[in-house]
C-alpha positions, 0 to 999 in steps of 0.5 A: 893860689894866685898869691902864692908867688908873692907869699913865697917872696915875702917869706923869704925876704923875712927869712933872709933878714933874720939870718942876716942878723945872726950871720953878721959877719959875712966875708966879702968874698962869699957875698960876691960868689953867692951873687954870682951864682944868682945872676947867672940863675936870673940869666937862665930864667930870661933866657928860657923866658925869651924863647916864649915868643911866637913872634920875635919881632913884636918882642924887638919892637916893643922892646926898642919903643919902650926904650925909648919911652922909659928914656924919655920919661926916665923911669930910672931917674924917677925911682931914684929920686923917689928912693931918696926922698923917702930916705930923706922922710925917714932919717936913720936913727942916732947911733947907727944906720937904724930901722929907717935906713935899712927898710927904705934901702931894702924896699926900693931893691925888692920893690922896684924893678921888672921881676916885681911887675912880670912875676906878679903879672904871671901869677894873675895871668897864668898861675905860673909863680916861677918868676917871683919865687926866683925874685924870693930867692934873690930877695931873700940872699939879698936880704942876708947881705943887707940885714948883715950891714943895714940892721932888722929894718930890712925885714920890714920891706916885706910889707911894701912887697906883699901889697904891691906885688899883691896889688897888681897880681889881683888886677892881672886876675881880672883881665881874662873877663874882658880880654878874649882868650887868643888875644891873652895868649898871644899877650902872654907869650909875648910879654913873657918873651919881653920880660926875659930880656929885661930879667936877663939885663937884671943878670947881666948887671948883678953879675957886674958886666953891664949898667943896663937902666932896666927900669927904662925898658918897663913901658916895652910891657904896655907896648907889647899889649898895643901891638898885640891888639892891633895885630889881633884886631886886623 
C-alpha cells in the first residue's frame, strides 16, 4: 500500500496532538532531551541513505547545483513568507493562541521540508515507507510539544499533510510507466543518497549544531533526475 507511510504520519500527528493536550506541562528539559534523541536518529538515517549512492559524484554535483539554484530563488525565504501570509489570513482567536495559530504553525513544520518530499517519493517509487515513518515519529513528538503550548489546532495540520504527501506519492507511482527500469533504479539510488544528505542536515539543525537552510537544497532532487538522464542517454 503506497499510502501507508503517509497514513502512519497522519495518525502519529493526531496522536501526538491529543497527548500534548493531556500533558500540558511538559518540562523544558524533557522536551530538549527528546528532541536531541530524535535528531540523532534522523542523522543516522541520513547517513545510511547517503551510502545508497553508486556514483557519489552525481550526489556532489546535484547538491552543489541544487544549492545554487535554491539560494538564487531562495526557496527557504519563499516558504517562510508563505507561512507568514497564511498566518496573517488566519488570525488567532481571542483569549489565547486559538485554533488558527496552532494549525498554521504545525502545518508549516510538518509540510515544509525535504523529508516530506523524499519520503513521499520513496513510498510511491519503491514502496519504502521508512522515511515517512521516521518523519511521523518526529512529527508526533513535535505535535506533543506544539499542542501543549499552542492548543488543539495542531491536530488539524494532519489534513494538509495527508493531501500534500498523498499527491506526491500518487504522482510518483506513475513514473515507472514512462521511465526505463535501469534509469529508474539509478535515479532512485542517487535521489535517495542526495536526500540522505538533506535529512542529515535536518538532524544537525534539530540538535542545534547548525542553521542550514535545508529547503534551499530541494532543487537538488530534479537536478539528480537531469544528470542521471544525461548519463543514461549518452
